[in-house]
C-alpha positions, 0 to 999 in steps of 0.5 A, a space after each residue: 469593556 472586555 471581561 477577564 473570562 473573555 480575555 482568558 478564553 481568547 488567550 487560551 484559543 490563541 495559544 491553541 491555534 499557534 500550537 496547531 500551526 507549529 505541529 506537523 499535520 501528520 507525524 512522520 513514521 519510518 521503517 514500517 514493515 510490509 507483510 504479505 497479503 493474507 486473509 487472517 492478517 489483512 482481511 484479504 484473500 491471497 490473489 494468486 492460485 495453485 492447482 489442487 486436483 485440477 481445480 484452482 484455489 487460493 494459496 494457503 500457509 501450508 502449501 509447498 513453496 515450490 508450487 507454481 502459481 496461476 491467476 484465477 483463470 488458470 494462466 501461469 504466472 511463471 513463478 513459484 509460491 516461494 518467490 511470491 512470498 519472498 517479497 518484503 520491504 519497508 516504507 517511510 511516510 513524512 509530511 511533504 515540506 512543499 505541499 499539503 500531502 505526504 512523501 512516501 518512500 518505499 524500499 522493497 526487496 525480492 519482488 518479482 524480477 522486472 515485475 510491474 507494480 503500483 501503489 494504492 491506499 486501501 481504506 476499509 468501510 462498511 460497504 467494502 474495501 476502497 482503493 485510491 492511487 497513492 499519487 491521487 491520479 494513478 500517473 506516478 504510482 507505477 514502477 518496475 522492480 529491477 532484475 534482483 527484485 529490488 525497487 526504491 520508489 518515492 511517491 508524493 501523495 497529494 493528501 496525508 495518508 490517513 491513520 488506519 489506512 493500508 498501503 498496498 503494492 499491487 503486482 500487475 501480471 499484464 505489465 500494464 498501468 491501470 491509472 486510477 484503478 488498481 486493475 482486475 484483482 485475481 486476473 491481472 492485478 494481485 495484491 502482494 505486500 501491505 502495511 497499515 499506517 499507525 
């Protein structure tokens, strides 16, 4: 015979299980604003460079916006610091109603005209930063900005984007896809915009 306390516990567990099924796995977030990759705010050194007394160094907040930019090997990127810093945009993350992951919609503005980009999820761990393509495979997380630098992209993530992880837009100065890899940072891959998922 079932005791009253067993019935009470079973009822509580049943209610909790039903409530968990009714609740979405991840709450939708909208209008998250991207910010420039910066050592102070995002723990990542800017990945574009300026010439300073014939030496290359990462850009600094007080640099002249008209300075031309280079990759770490000294190849000209063909745009200025002002153009690089002009990039901005927002992202919406919502549970995918047809799957187990999220639908991520990026609305980006003032990127590098016709620039080739990808979107990665960055997680920070004791052993460093780890990057995984937002789409899980690196096949559908690439896009090109339009002539005016705008890009409106929706990517289906196979898993929920974890709270506390970062969404990163990476500019590829070699105009190539890199699949599951973000590419060679500071040489041909340059993190431009980033946002932390709350």
